[in-house]
Backbone as JSON, one array per atom type, in Angstrom:
{
  "sequence": "MSDPEEGADAGDPDTDPAAVADDCEFVDCAVGDRVDGVATVTLSRPDARNALNAPLREELKRVLDATEREGSGVRVVVLTGADEARAFVAGADVTELRERDMLEQRRASERPRVYERVADLRQPVIARINGHALGGGCELAQACDVRIAHERAKLGQPEINLGLIPGGGGTQRLVRLVGEGQAMKLICSGELIDAEEAADIGLVDEVHGDDDFDDRVYDLAASMADKSPVALEHAKRAVRAASRMGLDEGLDYESELFVGLFATADKDEGIDAFLEEREPEWEGR",
  "N": [[39.83, 61.0, 33.67], [39.94, 57.62, 33.99], [42.29, 54.86, 33.79], [41.73, 53.11, 30.85], [42.27, 50.46, 30.63], [42.19, 49.44, 33.13], [40.47, 47.31, 35.17], [39.07, 46.25, 33.08], [36.86, 43.99, 31.57], [36.32, 41.57, 29.41], [34.11, 40.02, 29.29], [32.04, 41.36, 30.38], [29.03, 42.75, 29.73], [28.39, 45.38, 30.18], [30.69, 46.89, 29.97], [32.04, 46.1, 27.73], [32.33, 46.81, 24.45], [32.18, 45.05, 22.29], [30.57, 43.0, 23.27], [28.16, 44.35, 23.52], [27.71, 44.87, 20.82], [27.27, 42.3, 19.94], [24.62, 41.86, 20.38], [23.47, 43.31, 18.42], [22.02, 43.89, 15.19], [22.98, 45.22, 12.95], [25.46, 46.36, 13.46], [28.83, 45.76, 14.08], [31.56, 45.07, 16.34], [34.94, 45.08, 17.22], [37.48, 44.82, 19.57], [40.8, 45.58, 19.92], [41.65, 43.73, 18.02], [43.4, 44.21, 15.94], [45.02, 46.27, 16.87], [46.06, 47.06, 20.11], [43.8, 48.59, 22.33], [42.28, 49.78, 20.39], [39.15, 50.12, 18.95], [37.32, 48.65, 16.41], [34.58, 49.65, 14.76], [32.01, 48.49, 12.89], [29.73, 49.13, 10.37], [27.14, 47.22, 9.22], [25.17, 46.5, 6.92], [24.78, 45.2, 4.36], [23.04, 44.59, 2.2], [21.71, 46.94, 1.76], [23.7, 48.65, 1.21], [24.78, 49.66, 3.52], [23.06, 51.71, 4.3], [21.72, 54.26, 6.38], [19.39, 53.37, 8.48], [16.76, 53.64, 10.98], [17.05, 51.55, 13.03], [19.8, 50.85, 12.68], [21.07, 53.26, 13.31], [20.39, 53.56, 16.04], [21.61, 51.29, 17.12], [24.29, 51.84, 16.57], [24.71, 54.09, 18.22], [24.41, 52.87, 20.72], [26.61, 51.1, 20.78], [28.74, 52.91, 20.59], [28.34, 54.31, 22.96], [29.11, 52.31, 24.75], [31.84, 52.16, 24.27], [32.83, 54.29, 25.69], [32.59, 53.72, 28.33], [33.9, 53.1, 31.61], [36.55, 50.81, 31.84], [36.29, 49.75, 29.3], [38.5, 49.54, 27.69], [39.07, 50.98, 25.41], [40.78, 53.26, 23.46], [40.94, 54.53, 21.03], [38.77, 54.86, 18.22], [37.94, 53.18, 15.26], [35.9, 53.77, 12.62], [33.88, 52.21, 10.25], [32.55, 50.79, 7.16], [30.99, 47.67, 6.32], [32.97, 45.61, 4.3], [31.88, 43.97, 2.33], [29.68, 45.35, 1.47], [30.75, 47.26, -0.08], [30.83, 49.93, 0.53], [31.1, 52.8, 2.62], [29.03, 54.32, 3.98], [26.12, 54.48, 2.21], [24.24, 56.41, 2.37], [21.26, 57.96, 3.8], [18.34, 56.03, 4.72], [16.23, 56.03, 2.18], [13.61, 55.19, 1.88], [12.55, 55.35, 4.47], [12.63, 58.14, 4.77], [10.77, 58.94, 2.87], [8.39, 58.12, 4.0], [7.94, 59.72, 6.18], [6.34, 62.53, 7.72], [6.48, 66.14, 8.28], [6.45, 66.6, 11.09], [7.18, 64.1, 12.11], [9.74, 63.87, 11.05], [10.95, 66.02, 12.33], [11.04, 65.08, 14.96], [12.74, 62.89, 14.55], [15.04, 64.24, 13.95], [15.98, 65.33, 16.23], [18.58, 66.22, 18.42], [20.91, 64.47, 20.61], [22.07, 63.08, 17.58], [23.36, 60.33, 15.56], [25.5, 61.58, 14.36], [26.32, 63.7, 16.05], [26.94, 62.11, 18.21], [29.17, 60.69, 17.36], [30.93, 62.85, 16.81], [31.22, 63.99, 19.34], [32.31, 61.99, 20.85], [34.4, 60.72, 23.4], [36.87, 59.59, 22.76], [39.34, 59.79, 20.07], [38.16, 59.49, 16.7], [38.57, 57.64, 13.82], [37.68, 57.72, 10.5], [37.34, 55.09, 8.41], [37.11, 55.06, 5.27], [35.87, 53.06, 3.16], [34.53, 52.85, 0.8], [31.73, 54.12, -1.05], [30.63, 57.18, 0.33], [28.01, 58.8, 0.96], [25.58, 61.46, 1.13], [24.0, 61.1, 4.17], [26.04, 59.38, 4.9], [28.37, 60.68, 4.08], [28.16, 62.84, 5.79], [28.42, 61.5, 8.22], [31.08, 60.68, 8.04], [32.25, 63.22, 8.05], [31.79, 63.93, 10.68], [33.64, 62.48, 12.04], [37.02, 62.43, 13.39], [39.36, 62.15, 11.9], [39.79, 61.4, 8.48], [40.31, 58.76, 6.4], [40.55, 57.59, 3.2], [39.75, 54.96, 0.88], [41.06, 54.52, -2.4], [39.05, 53.91, -4.19], [36.78, 55.09, -3.25], [33.87, 57.19, -3.31], [32.5, 60.39, -2.71], [29.95, 62.62, -1.49], [27.17, 64.96, -1.39], [24.25, 64.3, -2.21], [21.63, 65.09, -1.69], [20.11, 67.17, -2.76], [19.12, 66.24, -5.13], [16.91, 64.87, -4.4], [15.13, 66.75, -3.73], [15.8, 67.85, -1.31], [17.93, 69.06, 1.39], [21.19, 68.61, 2.89], [20.82, 67.17, 6.1], [22.11, 66.26, 8.33], [24.17, 67.7, 9.39], [25.74, 68.42, 7.26], [25.7, 70.93, 5.9], [27.03, 72.49, 7.65], [29.37, 71.26, 8.89], [30.75, 70.54, 6.56], [31.35, 72.99, 5.31], [33.19, 73.98, 7.17], [35.27, 72.22, 6.78], [36.01, 72.31, 4.02], [35.58, 74.84, 3.03], [33.42, 77.58, 2.01], [32.8, 77.89, -0.76], [33.48, 75.42, -2.06], [31.84, 73.71, -0.57], [29.32, 74.73, -1.2], [29.25, 74.15, -3.93], [29.26, 71.31, -3.96], [26.94, 70.7, -2.47], [24.84, 72.07, -3.74], [24.91, 71.13, -6.34], [24.83, 68.41, -6.11], [26.71, 66.68, -7.05], [29.01, 63.91, -7.22], [32.26, 63.2, -5.96], [35.55, 61.86, -6.52], [37.92, 60.03, -4.44], [40.47, 61.17, -4.57], [39.99, 63.82, -5.43], [38.47, 64.6, -3.25], [40.43, 64.6, -1.3], [42.04, 66.62, -2.29], [40.49, 68.92, -1.85], [40.21, 68.89, 0.87], [38.3, 67.37, 2.13], [38.74, 64.7, 2.77], [41.52, 63.28, 4.54], [43.61, 61.58, 3.82], [44.43, 59.35, 1.1], [44.45, 56.02, 0.0], [45.51, 52.97, -1.63], [44.75, 49.43, -2.17], [47.1, 48.17, -1.24], [48.13, 49.55, 0.97], [46.09, 50.64, 2.48], [44.63, 49.66, 4.86], [46.86, 49.26, 6.5], [47.76, 51.87, 6.89], [45.54, 53.07, 8.15], [45.46, 51.65, 10.59], [48.04, 51.97, 11.56], [48.04, 54.69, 12.13], [45.97, 54.73, 14.02], [47.2, 53.19, 16.0], [49.33, 54.84, 16.73], [47.98, 56.88, 17.97], [46.62, 55.52, 20.03], [48.67, 54.84, 21.64], [49.2, 56.94, 23.23], [48.7, 59.08, 26.16], [45.56, 58.49, 27.6], [44.01, 60.5, 28.85], [45.2, 62.83, 27.95], [44.71, 62.56, 25.22], [41.92, 62.84, 25.18], [41.65, 65.51, 26.07], [43.03, 66.8, 24.03], [41.41, 66.29, 21.78], [39.07, 67.65, 22.53], [40.02, 70.28, 22.61], [40.87, 70.81, 19.96], [38.47, 70.41, 18.55], [37.08, 72.58, 19.55], [38.02, 74.7, 18.11], [36.55, 75.18, 15.79], [34.2, 76.01, 16.79], [34.31, 78.15, 18.46], [35.19, 81.63, 18.94], [38.45, 83.14, 18.3], [39.78, 84.25, 20.63], [38.21, 83.21, 22.7], [38.61, 80.51, 22.19], [41.37, 80.26, 22.63], [41.49, 80.77, 25.37], [40.06, 78.56, 26.26], [41.7, 76.44, 25.39], [43.96, 76.97, 26.99], [42.87, 76.52, 29.51], [42.35, 73.76, 29.4], [44.96, 72.81, 28.97], [46.31, 73.65, 31.32], [44.82, 72.19, 33.15], [45.77, 69.6, 32.76], [48.05, 69.53, 34.26], [47.37, 68.61, 36.7], [47.33, 65.92, 36.55], [48.37, 62.48, 36.8], [49.47, 61.42, 34.52], [50.74, 63.54, 33.22], [53.02, 63.95, 34.84], [54.2, 61.42, 34.57], [54.69, 61.31, 31.8], [56.6, 63.38, 31.42], [58.63, 62.53, 33.15], [59.31, 60.1, 31.93], [60.3, 61.02, 29.51], [62.58, 62.48, 30.37], [64.02, 60.43, 31.5], [64.51, 58.86, 29.38], [62.85, 56.69, 28.48], [60.01, 54.54, 27.71], [56.76, 55.82, 28.34], [54.46, 54.86, 30.96], [51.29, 54.94, 30.96], [48.74, 56.03, 33.16], [46.23, 56.98, 32.77], [44.99, 59.0, 34.2]],
  "CA": [[39.57, 59.76, 32.94], [40.76, 56.57, 34.56], [42.91, 53.97, 32.82], [40.71, 52.29, 30.22], [42.59, 49.04, 30.77], [41.99, 49.03, 34.51], [39.17, 46.73, 35.47], [38.39, 45.81, 31.87], [36.4, 42.61, 31.59], [35.75, 41.34, 28.09], [32.85, 39.31, 29.38], [31.05, 42.21, 31.02], [28.31, 43.46, 28.67], [28.29, 46.8, 30.48], [31.93, 47.58, 29.66], [32.65, 45.54, 26.53], [31.57, 47.18, 23.26], [31.95, 43.88, 21.45], [29.42, 42.29, 23.81], [26.99, 45.14, 23.13], [27.5, 44.66, 19.39], [26.76, 40.94, 19.72], [23.16, 41.93, 20.4], [23.04, 44.2, 17.34], [21.83, 43.28, 13.87], [23.64, 45.94, 11.87], [26.73, 46.94, 13.9], [29.81, 44.86, 14.67], [32.64, 45.76, 17.04], [36.05, 44.26, 17.7], [38.41, 45.65, 20.33], [42.14, 45.02, 20.04], [41.94, 42.64, 17.09], [44.59, 44.6, 15.16], [45.85, 47.14, 17.69], [45.57, 47.18, 21.47], [43.16, 49.84, 22.67], [41.56, 50.32, 19.24], [37.89, 49.45, 18.63], [36.83, 48.8, 15.04], [33.12, 49.61, 14.74], [31.68, 48.25, 11.49], [28.32, 49.18, 9.99], [26.99, 46.03, 8.38], [23.86, 46.33, 6.3], [25.28, 45.15, 2.99], [21.98, 44.58, 1.19], [21.32, 48.33, 1.52], [24.95, 49.41, 1.13], [24.97, 50.28, 4.84], [22.23, 52.89, 4.47], [21.41, 54.53, 7.79], [18.0, 53.33, 8.91], [16.62, 53.94, 12.41], [17.69, 50.55, 13.89], [21.26, 50.94, 12.61], [21.49, 54.45, 14.06], [20.28, 53.29, 17.47], [22.64, 50.32, 17.49], [25.58, 52.52, 16.56], [24.81, 54.9, 19.43], [24.61, 51.96, 21.86], [27.99, 50.6, 20.77], [29.62, 54.03, 20.92], [28.19, 54.54, 24.4], [29.88, 51.29, 25.46], [33.28, 52.43, 24.17], [33.21, 55.33, 26.64], [32.43, 53.28, 29.72], [35.11, 52.69, 32.31], [36.85, 49.41, 31.66], [36.09, 49.28, 27.93], [39.78, 49.31, 27.06], [39.11, 51.65, 24.11], [41.42, 54.58, 23.41], [40.7, 55.07, 19.7], [37.74, 54.13, 17.48], [37.93, 53.19, 13.8], [34.52, 53.59, 12.16], [33.93, 51.82, 8.85], [31.44, 50.01, 6.65], [31.33, 46.3, 5.96], [33.58, 45.61, 2.97], [31.02, 43.31, 1.34], [28.74, 46.34, 0.95], [31.53, 48.16, -0.94], [30.42, 51.29, 0.88], [31.18, 53.27, 4.0], [27.58, 54.44, 4.15], [25.62, 55.0, 0.94], [23.3, 57.5, 2.63], [20.13, 57.64, 4.67], [17.36, 55.11, 4.12], [15.29, 56.92, 1.48], [12.25, 54.71, 2.15], [12.13, 55.97, 5.73], [12.39, 59.57, 4.55], [9.52, 59.11, 2.1], [7.21, 57.81, 4.82], [7.8, 60.67, 7.29], [5.88, 63.9, 7.5], [7.37, 67.12, 8.88], [6.54, 66.41, 12.53], [7.95, 62.88, 12.36], [11.14, 64.15, 10.78], [11.45, 66.89, 13.38], [11.39, 64.22, 16.09], [13.91, 62.1, 14.17], [16.19, 65.13, 13.82], [16.38, 65.85, 17.53], [19.93, 65.85, 18.83], [22.05, 64.06, 19.78], [21.93, 62.02, 16.59], [24.62, 59.58, 15.45], [26.57, 62.5, 13.96], [26.81, 64.34, 17.27], [27.51, 61.08, 19.09], [30.52, 60.45, 16.86], [31.75, 64.05, 16.97], [31.44, 64.28, 20.75], [32.88, 60.84, 21.55], [35.58, 61.09, 24.17], [38.07, 59.13, 22.07], [39.45, 60.12, 18.65], [37.49, 58.57, 15.78], [39.11, 57.62, 12.46], [36.78, 57.16, 9.5], [37.95, 54.22, 7.38], [36.12, 55.22, 4.2], [36.23, 51.96, 2.28], [33.7, 52.89, -0.41], [30.89, 55.32, -1.17], [30.17, 57.9, 1.53], [27.1, 59.75, 0.31], [24.5, 61.96, 1.97], [24.25, 60.9, 5.59], [27.33, 58.72, 5.06], [29.38, 61.73, 4.0], [28.03, 63.6, 7.03], [28.99, 60.69, 9.3], [32.53, 60.81, 7.91], [32.62, 64.58, 8.48], [31.72, 63.99, 12.13], [34.82, 61.82, 12.58], [38.13, 63.34, 13.63], [40.28, 61.98, 10.79], [39.15, 60.63, 7.41], [41.22, 58.09, 5.48], [39.69, 57.0, 2.18], [40.28, 54.08, -0.16], [41.07, 55.21, -3.68], [37.81, 53.66, -4.95], [35.66, 55.77, -2.59], [33.26, 58.41, -3.84], [31.86, 61.15, -1.64], [29.11, 63.7, -1.96], [25.91, 65.31, -0.71], [23.29, 64.33, -3.32], [20.26, 65.28, -1.21], [19.41, 68.13, -3.61], [18.45, 65.47, -6.19], [15.65, 64.38, -3.82], [14.36, 67.9, -3.27], [16.16, 68.06, 0.09], [19.29, 69.52, 1.66], [21.77, 67.81, 3.98], [20.18, 67.42, 7.39], [22.9, 65.65, 9.4], [25.34, 68.54, 9.67], [26.54, 68.65, 6.07], [25.84, 72.34, 5.53], [27.85, 73.16, 8.66], [30.7, 70.65, 9.0], [31.42, 70.55, 5.26], [31.91, 74.33, 5.13], [34.37, 74.1, 8.03], [36.33, 71.37, 6.25], [36.44, 72.59, 2.64], [35.29, 76.21, 2.65], [32.05, 77.83, 1.57], [32.61, 77.68, -2.19], [33.47, 73.99, -2.37], [30.64, 73.13, 0.04], [28.17, 75.14, -2.0], [29.3, 73.41, -5.18], [28.85, 69.93, -3.73], [25.58, 70.61, -1.94], [23.84, 72.59, -4.69], [24.93, 70.34, -7.58], [24.63, 66.99, -5.84], [27.73, 65.89, -7.73], [29.9, 63.06, -6.44], [33.68, 63.36, -6.29], [36.34, 60.69, -6.14], [38.7, 60.21, -3.22], [41.59, 62.09, -4.8], [39.48, 65.19, -5.39], [38.08, 64.87, -1.87], [41.65, 64.94, -0.58], [42.53, 67.92, -2.78], [39.74, 70.03, -1.25], [40.25, 68.79, 2.32], [37.19, 66.58, 2.69], [39.41, 63.57, 3.42], [42.88, 63.63, 4.91], [44.55, 60.73, 3.09], [43.86, 58.37, 0.18], [45.37, 54.9, -0.18], [45.02, 51.82, -2.38], [44.67, 48.15, -1.46], [48.36, 47.74, -0.64], [48.47, 50.19, 2.24], [44.93, 51.3, 3.09], [44.43, 49.25, 6.25], [48.08, 49.5, 7.26], [47.81, 53.27, 7.28], [44.48, 53.32, 9.13], [45.77, 51.11, 11.91], [49.26, 52.61, 12.05], [47.63, 55.95, 12.75], [45.23, 54.4, 15.25], [48.16, 52.72, 17.0], [50.12, 55.97, 17.22], [47.12, 57.6, 18.9], [46.3, 54.68, 21.19], [49.89, 54.75, 22.46], [49.35, 58.17, 24.02], [47.91, 59.18, 27.38], [44.13, 58.63, 27.32], [43.47, 61.77, 29.3], [45.71, 63.86, 27.04], [43.95, 62.39, 23.97], [40.59, 63.43, 25.36], [41.79, 66.96, 26.11], [43.44, 67.27, 22.7], [40.25, 66.29, 20.9], [38.17, 68.73, 22.93], [40.62, 71.57, 22.26], [40.84, 70.98, 18.51], [37.06, 70.58, 18.17], [36.62, 73.91, 19.95], [38.49, 75.72, 17.17], [35.51, 75.5, 14.81], [32.97, 76.34, 17.51], [34.54, 79.32, 19.29], [36.05, 82.67, 18.44], [39.85, 82.88, 18.61], [40.11, 84.55, 22.02], [37.54, 82.23, 23.54], [39.28, 79.24, 21.98], [42.67, 80.29, 23.31], [41.21, 80.62, 26.81], [39.65, 77.16, 26.49], [42.91, 75.63, 25.26], [44.78, 77.19, 28.18], [42.22, 75.84, 30.63], [42.6, 72.32, 29.26], [46.39, 72.59, 29.15], [46.62, 73.78, 32.74], [44.19, 71.08, 33.86], [46.58, 68.39, 32.67], [49.1, 69.57, 35.27], [46.87, 67.92, 37.89], [47.22, 64.5, 36.24], [49.55, 61.61, 36.94], [50.06, 61.19, 33.2], [51.69, 64.62, 32.92], [54.27, 63.64, 35.54], [54.78, 60.22, 33.98], [55.2, 61.64, 30.47], [57.83, 64.16, 31.53], [59.65, 61.67, 33.76], [59.75, 59.13, 30.92], [61.12, 61.76, 28.55], [63.86, 62.8, 30.99], [64.72, 59.17, 31.78], [64.7, 58.19, 28.09], [62.13, 55.42, 28.48], [58.63, 54.65, 27.29], [55.86, 56.11, 29.48], [53.43, 53.9, 31.36], [50.18, 55.83, 31.25], [47.72, 55.6, 34.11], [44.93, 57.46, 32.34], [44.4, 59.88, 35.21]],
  "C": [[40.47, 58.69, 33.49], [41.3, 55.7, 33.45], [41.87, 53.07, 32.18], [41.02, 50.82, 30.3], [42.23, 48.53, 32.16], [40.57, 48.51, 34.7], [38.43, 46.24, 34.26], [38.05, 44.34, 31.97], [35.67, 42.34, 30.3], [34.43, 40.62, 28.15], [31.73, 40.14, 29.97], [30.32, 43.01, 29.95], [28.18, 44.94, 28.94], [29.54, 47.57, 30.07], [32.58, 47.1, 28.38], [31.82, 45.9, 25.3], [31.27, 46.0, 22.35], [30.75, 43.07, 21.93], [28.13, 43.02, 23.48], [26.67, 44.88, 21.66], [26.97, 43.27, 19.08], [25.23, 40.9, 19.7], [22.6, 42.82, 19.29], [22.92, 43.44, 16.03], [22.71, 43.91, 12.81], [25.0, 46.54, 12.24], [27.58, 45.86, 14.55], [30.88, 45.68, 15.37], [33.69, 44.75, 17.48], [37.05, 45.19, 18.37], [39.75, 44.92, 20.41], [42.46, 43.91, 19.06], [43.15, 42.94, 16.23], [45.56, 45.41, 16.01], [45.24, 47.22, 19.08], [44.96, 48.56, 21.69], [42.36, 50.46, 21.54], [40.32, 49.47, 18.98], [37.55, 49.72, 17.17], [35.32, 48.59, 15.06], [32.69, 49.57, 13.28], [30.18, 48.28, 11.28], [28.08, 48.1, 8.95], [25.53, 45.83, 7.99], [24.08, 46.23, 4.79], [24.21, 45.17, 1.92], [21.51, 45.99, 0.83], [22.53, 49.25, 1.44], [25.16, 50.26, 2.38], [24.17, 51.57, 5.02], [21.78, 53.02, 5.92], [19.9, 54.5, 8.02], [17.96, 53.52, 10.42], [17.26, 52.86, 13.3], [19.21, 50.63, 13.85], [21.76, 52.14, 13.41], [21.46, 54.19, 15.56], [21.34, 52.3, 17.93], [24.01, 50.98, 17.53], [25.76, 53.37, 17.82], [25.06, 54.02, 20.66], [26.05, 51.46, 21.93], [28.96, 51.72, 21.12], [29.53, 54.38, 22.4], [29.08, 53.57, 25.19], [31.38, 51.56, 25.37], [33.74, 53.45, 25.19], [33.15, 54.87, 28.09], [33.77, 52.87, 30.32], [35.31, 51.19, 32.14], [36.67, 48.89, 30.25], [37.4, 48.92, 27.25], [39.97, 50.06, 25.76], [39.75, 53.03, 24.26], [41.18, 55.29, 22.09], [39.64, 54.22, 19.03], [37.99, 54.3, 15.98], [36.51, 52.87, 13.37], [34.55, 53.31, 10.66], [32.66, 51.11, 8.45], [31.9, 48.61, 6.3], [31.84, 46.27, 4.52], [32.69, 44.96, 1.92], [29.97, 44.26, 0.77], [29.41, 47.28, -0.05], [31.09, 49.61, -0.71], [30.79, 51.55, 2.33], [29.74, 53.38, 4.5], [27.05, 55.12, 2.9], [24.59, 56.12, 1.13], [22.26, 57.1, 3.66], [19.22, 56.64, 3.95], [16.24, 55.96, 3.51], [13.85, 56.49, 1.72], [11.72, 55.31, 3.44], [11.8, 57.44, 5.53], [11.07, 59.81, 3.82], [8.3, 58.95, 2.98], [6.97, 58.82, 5.92], [7.16, 61.98, 6.83], [6.8, 64.84, 8.28], [7.54, 66.89, 10.38], [7.35, 65.18, 12.87], [9.43, 63.12, 12.1], [11.74, 65.09, 11.81], [11.86, 66.08, 14.6], [12.65, 63.41, 15.78], [15.18, 62.94, 14.11], [16.65, 65.71, 15.14], [17.78, 65.34, 17.9], [19.93, 65.33, 20.27], [21.7, 62.91, 18.84], [23.26, 61.27, 16.48], [25.77, 60.52, 15.1], [27.17, 63.2, 15.18], [27.46, 63.32, 18.2], [28.94, 60.76, 18.67], [31.41, 61.66, 17.14], [32.12, 64.29, 18.43], [32.0, 63.1, 21.53], [34.17, 61.25, 22.23], [36.87, 60.73, 23.44], [38.13, 59.67, 20.64], [38.79, 59.05, 17.79], [38.1, 58.74, 14.39], [38.07, 57.0, 11.54], [37.6, 56.37, 8.49], [36.94, 54.16, 6.23], [36.46, 54.23, 3.09], [35.43, 51.91, 0.99], [32.87, 54.16, -0.41], [30.5, 55.88, 0.21], [29.31, 59.05, 1.02], [26.03, 60.22, 1.28], [24.84, 61.83, 3.44], [25.56, 60.18, 5.85], [28.48, 59.7, 4.97], [29.34, 62.59, 5.27], [28.6, 62.83, 8.21], [30.5, 60.74, 9.25], [33.01, 62.17, 8.38], [32.63, 64.71, 9.99], [32.91, 63.31, 12.79], [35.97, 62.82, 12.69], [39.17, 63.31, 12.51], [39.59, 61.1, 9.76], [40.22, 60.07, 6.47], [40.38, 57.29, 4.49], [40.46, 56.02, 1.3], [40.16, 54.8, -1.49], [39.79, 54.98, -4.5], [36.61, 54.43, -4.38], [35.15, 56.95, -3.42], [32.49, 59.07, -2.71], [31.0, 62.24, -2.24], [27.87, 63.88, -1.11], [24.82, 65.42, -1.78], [21.85, 64.59, -2.9], [19.45, 66.21, -2.11], [18.64, 67.41, -4.73], [17.12, 64.89, -5.72], [14.75, 65.54, -3.39], [14.62, 68.23, -1.82], [17.52, 68.75, 0.17], [19.88, 68.58, 2.7], [21.15, 68.18, 5.32], [20.91, 66.81, 8.57], [24.17, 66.42, 9.7], [26.15, 68.9, 8.45], [26.72, 70.1, 5.69], [26.73, 73.09, 6.51], [29.26, 72.57, 8.72], [31.45, 70.7, 7.67], [32.05, 71.91, 4.99], [33.19, 74.48, 5.95], [35.54, 73.28, 7.5], [36.88, 71.87, 4.92], [36.23, 74.04, 2.21], [33.91, 76.35, 2.01], [31.84, 77.51, 0.09], [32.54, 76.21, -2.56], [32.23, 73.31, -1.78], [29.41, 73.49, -0.78], [28.11, 74.36, -3.3], [28.79, 71.98, -5.0], [27.38, 69.83, -3.35], [24.55, 71.03, -2.98], [23.83, 71.83, -6.01], [24.56, 68.89, -7.32], [25.66, 66.1, -6.48], [28.55, 65.06, -6.74], [31.33, 63.31, -6.89], [34.43, 62.12, -5.85], [37.24, 61.04, -4.96], [39.84, 61.2, -3.41], [41.12, 63.54, -4.78], [39.06, 65.57, -3.98], [39.29, 65.25, -1.03], [42.16, 66.32, -1.0], [41.8, 69.09, -2.11], [39.68, 69.96, 0.27], [39.11, 68.02, 2.95], [37.7, 65.31, 3.34], [40.87, 63.95, 3.62], [43.93, 62.84, 4.15], [43.77, 59.79, 2.19], [44.9, 57.27, -0.05], [44.69, 53.8, -1.0], [45.05, 50.56, -1.54], [45.94, 47.83, -0.68], [48.62, 48.34, 0.73], [47.31, 50.85, 2.96], [44.78, 50.92, 4.56], [45.68, 49.46, 7.09], [48.13, 50.93, 7.75], [46.75, 53.6, 8.34], [44.93, 52.87, 10.52], [47.12, 51.57, 12.44], [48.93, 53.93, 12.74], [46.89, 55.7, 14.05], [46.18, 53.97, 16.36], [48.96, 53.88, 17.58], [49.3, 56.83, 18.18], [46.9, 56.81, 20.19], [47.48, 54.54, 22.14], [50.07, 55.93, 23.39], [48.49, 58.12, 25.29], [46.43, 59.34, 27.06], [43.56, 59.97, 27.73], [43.96, 62.92, 28.43], [45.0, 63.77, 25.69], [42.59, 63.07, 24.07], [40.68, 64.95, 25.36], [42.17, 67.52, 24.74], [42.25, 67.33, 21.76], [39.31, 67.43, 21.26], [38.71, 70.09, 22.49], [40.53, 71.82, 20.75], [39.41, 71.18, 18.02], [36.57, 71.99, 18.47], [36.99, 74.98, 18.93], [37.43, 76.12, 16.15], [34.21, 75.95, 15.48], [33.09, 77.64, 18.29], [35.29, 80.38, 18.5], [37.48, 82.44, 18.91], [40.18, 83.13, 20.08], [39.48, 83.53, 22.97], [38.22, 80.87, 23.42], [40.63, 79.17, 22.67], [42.51, 80.13, 24.82], [40.87, 79.17, 27.14], [40.86, 76.23, 26.4], [43.77, 75.75, 26.52], [44.2, 76.47, 29.39], [42.47, 74.33, 30.59], [44.07, 71.98, 29.51], [46.77, 72.63, 30.63], [46.03, 72.62, 33.53], [45.0, 69.81, 33.82], [47.72, 68.37, 33.69], [48.65, 68.95, 36.59], [46.81, 66.42, 37.68], [48.53, 63.76, 36.49], [50.23, 61.4, 35.6], [51.02, 62.29, 32.8], [53.03, 64.34, 33.57], [54.97, 62.44, 34.9], [55.38, 60.53, 32.61], [56.5, 62.39, 30.52], [58.95, 63.33, 32.13], [60.2, 60.68, 32.74], [60.65, 59.8, 29.89], [62.52, 62.01, 29.12], [64.7, 61.55, 31.24], [64.93, 58.33, 30.53], [64.12, 56.78, 28.08], [60.72, 55.64, 27.98], [57.72, 54.93, 28.49], [54.88, 54.98, 29.74], [52.23, 54.71, 31.85], [49.22, 55.21, 32.25], [46.32, 56.04, 33.69], [44.24, 58.32, 33.37], [45.36, 61.02, 35.55]]
}
């Protein structure tokens, strides 16, 4: 992975996620507005509480694609909902679901969907859960790497109330986050839980109020963005593998990634900086 700052051109629509977002109706993106190297990707469909319709999903994938391109300058992504909607994502667009038959939904469910795109993004993704995260919105948060919730947020998988089950990974990722019993309770009852309970069961990692919510989100993003981009990518891949592989296979994969970093300039720079008691200057390679 080359240095994401090298060759970055904020005016180049091929490498600037913000320029891609300028052509979107429902997705905004700002890079470096609060923290260098951090892209804030905002879902903005306030009239529908940021419900995931097909255009929003496609726009989100386009913007995320742009964050991975060489020269984007992005090391960490913060994913959130527009504050005026008072929601992270209130769920899927139920009108779209009602109009689809089985074959149409099978096509719509083909991977990679937005959930896989977020989970497999090269950079770490922090979910800034600023309000309700329900159904597909809860699944989108689960696909992120870290979840920080505002104290007013509510989360849940209410699909059972529509005669459905979660279809964006909720029956799989939720079990891995909170365990089978808690996942079964949420999915089969359709009940919503507040942010504090979500933290208690492990669905979110932290809960904060107005005074420190954004400070914590961006302090964490800054601490990540300050690290070697290539080491960040390897770390995310290794941790993600823990829920997808058996222990022996996962240990082998971790070792492979660890050893691979010994071929990078950033490994040498990081150790030299430590020994010389100075801040490292990452090259991203």
